[in-house]
Each structure stands twice: as C-alpha cells, then as structure tokens.
C-alpha positions as CSV (number, residue, x, y, z in Angstrom):
1,M,-23.4,-13.7,12.5
2,Q,-20.1,-12.3,11.3
3,Q,-20.5,-9.2,9.1
4,S,-19.4,-9.6,5.5
5,R,-16.6,-7.4,4.3
6,K,-18.9,-6.2,1.5
7,D,-21.1,-4.7,4.2
8,L,-18.3,-2.6,5.6
9,A,-18.0,1.1,4.7
10,V,-16.1,3.3,2.3
11,G,-13.8,5.4,4.5
12,I,-12.9,8.9,3.4
13,F,-10.9,11.6,5.1
14,D,-9.6,15.1,4.6
15,S,-8.3,18.0,6.8
16,G,-11.8,19.5,6.6
17,V,-14.8,19.8,4.4
18,G,-13.0,19.6,1.1
19,G,-13.2,15.9,0.8
20,L,-17.0,16.2,0.8
21,S,-16.6,17.0,-2.9
22,I,-15.2,13.5,-3.3
23,L,-17.8,12.0,-0.9
24,A,-20.6,13.4,-3.0
25,A,-19.2,11.9,-6.2
26,I,-18.7,8.5,-4.5
27,K,-22.2,8.5,-3.1
28,K,-23.6,9.2,-6.5
29,E,-21.5,6.5,-8.1
30,L,-22.0,3.9,-5.3
31,T,-25.5,4.4,-4.1
32,T,-25.6,1.2,-2.0
33,E,-22.4,1.7,-0.1
34,Q,-22.2,3.0,3.4
35,I,-19.8,5.9,3.9
36,I,-17.7,7.1,6.9
37,Y,-16.1,10.5,6.6
38,F,-13.5,12.1,8.9
39,A,-12.9,15.9,8.8
40,D,-9.8,16.7,10.8
41,Q,-10.9,20.3,11.3
42,A,-8.8,20.6,14.5
43,H,-5.8,20.6,12.1
44,V,-7.1,22.3,9.0
45,P,-5.5,23.2,6.6
46,Y,-3.0,20.4,6.2
47,G,-1.3,22.3,3.4
48,E,0.4,24.6,5.8
49,R,1.7,21.8,8.1
50,P,4.9,19.9,8.0
51,L,4.7,16.7,5.9
52,K,5.8,14.6,8.9
53,E,2.9,15.9,11.0
54,V,0.4,15.2,8.1
55,K,1.8,11.7,7.8
56,N,1.2,11.0,11.5
57,L,-2.3,12.5,11.4
58,S,-3.2,10.4,8.3
59,S,-2.0,7.2,10.0
60,K,-4.1,7.8,13.1
61,I,-7.2,8.7,11.1
62,T,-6.8,5.6,9.0
63,Q,-6.7,3.5,12.2
64,F,-9.8,5.2,13.4
65,L,-11.7,4.7,10.2
66,I,-10.8,1.0,10.1
67,S,-11.9,0.6,13.7
68,E,-15.3,2.1,12.6
69,G,-15.7,-0.4,9.8
70,A,-13.9,0.9,6.7
71,K,-13.0,-1.6,4.0
72,I,-11.3,0.9,1.8
73,I,-9.7,4.3,2.5
74,V,-10.0,7.3,0.1
75,V,-7.4,9.9,1.1
76,A,-9.5,12.8,-0.2
77,C,-6.7,15.3,0.4
78,N,-3.9,16.1,-2.0
79,T,-1.6,17.1,0.8
80,A,-2.2,13.9,2.8
81,S,-1.8,11.8,-0.3
82,A,1.5,13.4,-1.1
83,A,2.8,13.1,2.5
84,A,1.4,9.8,3.6
85,L,-0.1,7.5,0.9
86,R,3.0,5.4,0.3
87,D,3.4,4.8,4.1
88,L,-0.3,4.1,4.6
89,R,-0.2,1.4,2.0
90,S,2.8,-0.1,3.8
91,Q,1.4,0.2,7.2
92,F,-2.1,-1.2,6.3
93,P,-1.3,-3.8,3.6
94,D,-4.8,-5.4,3.8
95,I,-6.7,-2.2,3.1
96,P,-6.9,-0.7,-0.4
97,F,-6.1,3.0,-0.6
98,I,-7.1,5.6,-3.2
99,G,-5.2,8.9,-3.1
100,M,-5.3,12.3,-4.9
101,E,-2.9,13.8,-7.3
102,P,-3.0,17.0,-9.3
103,A,-4.4,16.1,-12.7
104,V,-1.4,17.2,-14.6
105,K,-1.6,14.3,-17.1
106,P,-5.1,15.1,-18.5
107,A,-4.4,18.8,-18.4
108,S,-1.3,18.3,-20.6
109,E,-3.6,16.5,-23.0
110,Y,-6.3,19.1,-23.0
111,T,-4.3,22.2,-23.4
112,K,-4.1,23.9,-26.8
113,T,-1.9,26.8,-25.7
114,G,0.7,24.7,-23.9
115,L,0.1,26.5,-20.6
116,I,-1.8,25.1,-17.7
117,A,-2.7,26.6,-14.3
118,V,-2.4,24.4,-11.1
119,L,-4.1,25.6,-7.9
120,A,-2.9,23.6,-4.9
121,T,-1.5,24.0,-1.4
122,P,2.2,24.6,-0.6
123,A,2.6,21.1,0.7
124,T,1.3,19.6,-2.5
125,F,3.7,21.6,-4.6
126,Q,6.6,20.7,-2.4
127,G,5.9,16.9,-2.5
128,K,7.8,14.3,-4.5
129,L,4.5,13.1,-6.1
130,Y,3.9,16.5,-7.7
131,A,7.5,16.8,-8.9
132,S,7.3,13.4,-10.5
133,L,4.0,14.3,-12.3
134,I,5.6,17.4,-13.7
135,E,8.6,15.5,-14.9
136,K,6.6,12.7,-16.5
137,Y,3.7,14.7,-18.1
138,A,4.7,18.3,-18.4
139,N,8.0,18.3,-20.4
140,N,6.6,20.1,-23.3
141,I,4.2,22.5,-21.6
142,T,4.4,25.4,-19.2
143,V,2.9,24.8,-15.7
144,L,1.9,27.9,-13.8
145,Q,1.2,27.5,-10.1
146,D,-0.6,29.3,-7.3
147,T,-1.2,28.4,-3.6
148,C,-4.3,30.6,-3.3
149,P,-3.4,31.7,0.3
150,G,-6.5,31.7,2.5
151,L,-8.8,30.0,0.1
152,V,-9.1,26.7,2.1
153,K,-10.0,28.7,5.2
154,Q,-12.7,30.6,3.3
155,I,-14.3,27.4,2.1
156,E,-14.1,25.9,5.6
157,K,-16.2,28.9,6.7
158,G,-18.7,28.3,4.0
159,E,-17.8,31.5,2.3
160,L,-18.0,30.1,-1.2
161,N,-18.9,33.3,-3.0
162,S,-17.8,36.1,-0.7
163,Q,-15.8,39.1,-1.8
164,I,-12.7,37.7,-0.1
165,T,-13.0,34.4,-1.9
166,R,-13.5,36.0,-5.2
167,T,-10.5,38.2,-4.7
168,I,-8.2,35.3,-3.8
169,L,-9.2,33.5,-7.0
170,Q,-9.0,36.6,-9.1
171,N,-5.5,37.3,-7.8
172,A,-4.5,33.7,-8.5
173,L,-6.0,33.2,-11.9
174,T,-5.9,36.5,-13.7
175,P,-2.1,36.6,-14.2
176,M,-2.1,33.0,-15.5
177,L,-5.0,33.6,-17.8
178,E,-3.3,36.7,-19.2
179,R,-0.2,34.5,-20.0
180,G,-2.5,32.2,-22.0
181,A,-3.4,29.3,-19.6
182,D,-6.4,27.5,-21.1
183,T,-6.7,24.7,-18.5
184,V,-7.1,24.9,-14.7
185,V,-6.2,22.0,-12.5
186,L,-7.9,21.9,-9.1
187,G,-5.2,20.4,-6.9
188,C,-7.1,20.6,-3.6
189,T,-10.4,18.8,-2.8
190,H,-11.8,22.0,-1.3
191,Y,-11.6,23.9,-4.6
192,P,-14.5,22.2,-6.5
193,F,-16.8,24.0,-4.2
194,V,-15.8,27.3,-5.8
195,I,-16.0,26.2,-9.4
196,P,-18.8,28.7,-10.1
197,V,-16.6,31.5,-9.0
198,I,-13.6,30.1,-11.0
199,R,-15.8,29.8,-14.1
200,K,-16.9,33.5,-13.9
201,I,-13.2,34.5,-13.9
202,T,-12.0,32.1,-16.6
203,G,-15.0,32.2,-18.9
204,P,-16.4,29.1,-20.7
205,Q,-13.4,28.6,-23.0
206,V,-11.1,27.4,-20.2
207,N,-11.0,23.7,-19.1
208,I,-11.5,23.2,-15.4
209,I,-10.4,19.8,-14.2
210,D,-12.3,18.5,-11.1
211,P,-11.0,15.0,-10.1
212,S,-14.1,14.0,-8.1
213,N,-15.8,11.9,-10.6
214,A,-12.6,10.1,-11.6
215,I,-11.9,9.2,-8.0
216,A,-15.4,7.9,-7.6
217,R,-15.0,5.6,-10.6
218,Q,-11.7,4.5,-9.4
219,T,-13.2,3.6,-6.0
220,K,-15.9,1.6,-7.7
221,N,-13.4,-0.3,-9.8
222,I,-11.1,-1.2,-6.9
223,L,-14.1,-2.4,-4.8
224,R,-15.2,-4.5,-7.8
225,E,-11.7,-5.9,-8.3
226,R,-11.5,-6.9,-4.6
227,N,-15.0,-8.3,-4.6
228,L,-16.0,-5.8,-2.0
229,L,-19.0,-4.1,-3.8
230,R,-22.2,-4.4,-1.9
231,N,-24.7,-6.5,-3.9
232,L,-27.4,-4.3,-5.3
233,D,-29.9,-7.2,-5.1
234,D,-29.5,-7.1,-1.3
235,Y,-30.8,-3.4,-1.3
236,P,-33.8,-3.3,-3.6
237,S,-35.3,-0.2,-2.0
238,I,-32.5,2.3,-1.6
239,D,-34.9,5.2,-0.7
240,N,-36.4,3.3,2.2
241,R,-33.3,1.9,3.9
242,E,-31.1,3.7,6.5
243,D,-28.2,5.1,4.4
244,Y,-27.0,8.0,6.6
245,I,-23.5,9.0,5.9
246,Q,-21.4,8.9,9.1
247,I,-19.4,12.1,9.5
248,Y,-16.8,12.7,12.2
249,T,-15.2,16.0,13.0
250,S,-12.4,16.9,15.3
251,G,-13.5,20.5,15.1
252,D,-16.6,22.4,16.2
253,K,-19.6,20.1,15.7
254,D,-22.1,23.0,15.9
255,E,-20.3,25.0,13.2
256,L,-20.2,22.0,10.9
257,K,-23.9,21.3,11.5
258,I,-24.7,24.8,10.2
259,L,-22.3,24.8,7.3
260,I,-22.6,21.3,5.9
261,P,-25.7,22.0,3.7
262,N,-23.4,24.2,1.7
263,F,-21.5,21.1,0.7
264,I,-23.7,18.0,0.6
265,S,-27.4,17.3,0.6
266,Y,-27.3,13.6,1.6
267,K,-28.7,12.4,4.9
268,H,-26.0,12.2,7.5
269,L,-25.2,11.9,11.2
270,I,-22.4,13.9,12.7
271,H,-20.1,12.6,15.5
272,Q,-18.0,14.8,17.7
273,T,-14.4,13.6,18.2
274,E,-11.3,15.1,19.7
275,W,-7.6,14.3,19.7
276,V,-6.4,12.8,23.0
277,N,-2.8,11.7,23.4
278,N,-2.4,11.4,19.6
279,K,-5.5,9.3,19.2
280,I,-9.1,10.1,18.1
281,K,-11.8,9.8,20.8
282,K,-15.5,9.9,20.0
283,I,-17.5,12.3,22.2
284,T,-21.1,12.8,21.2
285,L,-23.6,12.3,18.4
286,F,-26.4,14.4,17.0
287,N,-28.7,14.2,14.0
288,K,-28.8,16.5,11.0
C-alpha cells in the first residue's frame, strides 16, 4: 500500500543543535506529525562559512531529508535561509519550504525607544535578505548589531550558562542597552537556548523576540493549505504510539547523545551520518 503524503515527515535542518529550538516548537504545535532533523555538526557554525558553501550543503541536506521521507522542509538556520532558500525553492519546486529571517518587522513595531538590537551571525548580516528587511522595516529606527563571536560554539557544547557564555552576551548586549535598545532580536536559532542568560542581562523591561513559535504556526498553516496535515482521528492515542523524532548528525554521535537533553525532552532516535564525496551517508543507529 502506497504511503500517503500526509504520513510523511516534517524535515528540519540546521548547522547544529540550534534548530532544535524550532523543532521543539513545531512538535508542540503539531503533535501528530513525524519529524526528521539533520544537524550538520561537521560544518558548524554555518555563519563563518562562505555563502556558496552553505548553499551547497543546504541542497545536499534537503536531498537527504526528502529521501528519508520529508514532505516539507524547515530551514531552521538564519544563515542557510539567507544563503540558500531561494535556490532550494527553485531546485525542489514540489516541496514547500519555510525559512528563517531576523524579526526586524515585529521589533520595529514593539520598540518604544526607536532602537533595536539584533544578534546574528556574520553571514546573516551580510545577506541580501537581511539588507532588504532593514530597508523595508527599519527606516525610522536605529538597528544595533552584534555577531556574538563564539556563542554558537558555546551552545553546541551545551554550555548554556557558563562564564564564557555570559561574558559573550554581556559584551554584546551591554553597549546596546546603554544606548537605549529596548528590543532584542534573536537572529540565530541557537540563541533561544540562552534566553535565561539574556533576560538576566536585559531585565524584564526589554522585549526578546524568539521566532520559534511563529515558525511552528507557519509550518502548520502551510501543511494545512497543502492538505498535508496528518489526520488527528487517525492517531487517537498520541501517548501510546511510536512518535520518536529521527535525528541525524554529521558530527560526533556520542557527544550529541550526552548533550541533547539540554535542548529537547522528546523521545528520539539518533542516526550517525558522514559526508562522503559531497553526499550524506548513514552509518549507525542507537537509542536515546
């Protein structure tokens, strides 16, 4: 019996664990959906790589996710979205894509001081998408930027509240807060995992914009529009069915196994992969 497209999975990818912030929001919003996640930890962070390389990696990962049964692709990485999203939509016209962009528009609506702080990677700031957002939505406000050097690597190591992590964020945020920034845009999917640290620095009066829930709602809306949502009536007992998230890494599987409870609590299986001749090859499987 041929599998219905509704029963295929939501595919998500990022350079590392950052996209798990998006995964968690999607799983909460879409409880009946199967999820496949690819963490390209062999190449993390994407933000320091040439856009041409990120574009190629994104294309190969998309091919892999489709081969594993993805019906929609969430590019849970601001850098990959900026570098590759347009080409991915052209290359895979039958697959709906959802990308990330720094939330400059809502930030411009929330700010009372007219100053917003954007935290993102160098590649995101250099991309045409970011420039277009600034031109379109930030004409009458001041946008302060910081690349938070080393922060992605700290989060990849699970050091969400270490002294080094706190120092990176303190150095990034303090000058912008002193200038009057009252809204912080998280322009990297890794950064929601350090919101508690950011909040301690900013205090409760500053808006922190985390895109995760908005992306989850957008994913649900697109699946509904394409008639790809799984039918809830077919899965009456969610707690009893096998709903393990499939996670693939091109990095060290043992390190990910140890660190992943820092990021998600959902049941999952982790698959080891490696890059061979510019393609992704599955190696082994183990249980969480």
